[in-house]
Structures are given as structure tokens and as C-alpha cells.
KOLBALO-913260 format. One record per residue (C-alpha): residue number from 1; residue in one letter; chain; x, y, z. Coordinates in steps of 0.001 Angstrom, whole numbers. Layout:
! residues N
LOLO     k   r   c         x         y         z
LOLO   NUM   A   A         X         Y         Z
...
! end
This chain:
! residues 68
LOLO     k   r   c         x         y         z
LOLO     1   M   A    386672     59825    163214
LOLO     2   I   A    383332     59663    165048
LOLO     3   E   A    383647     55903    164999
LOLO     4   R   A    387044     56203    166913
LOLO     5   V   A    385564     58643    169470
LOLO     6   M   A    382427     56490    170063
LOLO     7   S   A    384400     53455    170435
LOLO     8   L   A    386365     54972    173503
LOLO     9   L   A    385882     53083    176742
LOLO    10   I   A    383735     55902    178484
LOLO    11   F   A    381068     55854    175746
LOLO    12   M   A    380841     52054    175880
LOLO    13   F   A    380377     52467    179769
LOLO    14   I   A    377777     55106    179195
LOLO    15   R   A    375956     52821    176839
LOLO    16   V   A    375974     49797    179311
LOLO    17   V   A    374848     52153    182101
LOLO    18   L   A    372082     53638    180119
LOLO    19   L   A    370885     50087    179143
LOLO    20   A   A    370863     48998    182612
LOLO    21   L   A    368912     52121    183775
LOLO    22   I   A    366239     51546    180960
LOLO    23   T   A    365973     47835    182031
LOLO    24   A   A    365739     48772    185737
LOLO    25   I   A    362957     51202    184959
LOLO    26   A   A    361104     48666    182664
LOLO    27   G   A    361500     46053    185566
LOLO    28   I   A    360073     48579    188180
LOLO    29   M   A    357087     49392    185956
LOLO    30   M   A    356412     45712    185297
LOLO    31   I   A    356487     44892    189098
LOLO    32   S   A    354248     47912    189719
LOLO    33   F   A    351890     46722    187276
LOLO    34   L   A    351791     43149    188521
LOLO    35   W   A    351307     44550    192060
LOLO    36   M   A    348342     46654    190954
LOLO    37   F   A    346918     43802    188965
LOLO    38   W   A    347293     41513    192015
LOLO    39   F   A    345331     43813    194264
LOLO    40   F   A    342586     44250    191593
LOLO    41   I   A    342180     40500    191373
LOLO    42   D   A    342224     40173    195089
LOLO    43   D   A    339512     42808    195453
LOLO    44   V   A    337347     41004    192649
LOLO    45   Y   A    337877     37823    194346
LOLO    46   D   A    336839     39234    197766
LOLO    47   Y   A    333703     40903    196247
LOLO    48   L   A    332600     37730    194415
LOLO    49   L   A    333423     35319    197370
LOLO    50   F   A    332146     37620    200327
LOLO    51   F   A    329408     39460    198514
LOLO    52   E   A    326716     38889    201213
LOLO    53   E   A    328818     39757    204120
LOLO    54   E   A    328945     43240    205370
LOLO    55   V   A    332185     44901    206017
LOLO    56   A   A    332200     46562    209586
LOLO    57   V   A    333273     50178    209240
LOLO    58   E   A    334271     51998    212371
LOLO    59   E   A    332794     55413    212639
LOLO    60   I   A    335357     58000    213750
LOLO    61   L   A    334497     61231    215350
LOLO    62   I   A    335868     64320    213514
LOLO    63   D   A    336887     65923    216669
LOLO    64   E   A    339065     63047    217618
LOLO    65   F   A    341799     64116    215433
LOLO    66   L   A    342126     67829    215769
LOLO    67   Y   A    345535     68008    214054
LOLO    68   I   A    343960     66888    210528
! end
């Protein structure tokens, strides 16, 4: 009896939708991981290549942005 109910079209559709949702979430997680890894490698590369150069940092007055 349960096999007949589970083979209905709506349950097959739900199974496909859940599979697509899980796959999309896994893809987003993989892209996010690769994005973070790319920026980590970029930071390490910049640190190793431009180690002796100083980075110019602008000093901002605290009173300049009163809404913060």
C-alpha cells in the first residue's frame, strides 16, 4: 500500500525538488569555499610578493562621520 502511495506523481516531484535543492545548496557551499580560498591565496601571494612595500593607510577623523 505504501509503495502505491509513494509512487504517486506528487511524491516523485517532491523527491526531484528536494534533490535539486540539496544539489543547489551543495553548489553554493562549494562556490563559497572556492571564493574564500581564492582570496586567501591572493592575500598570501600579495604578502609574499610585496612583503617590503608598505601599505598606505588613510587616517580618518572620528568626527568626520557623526552618524556612525
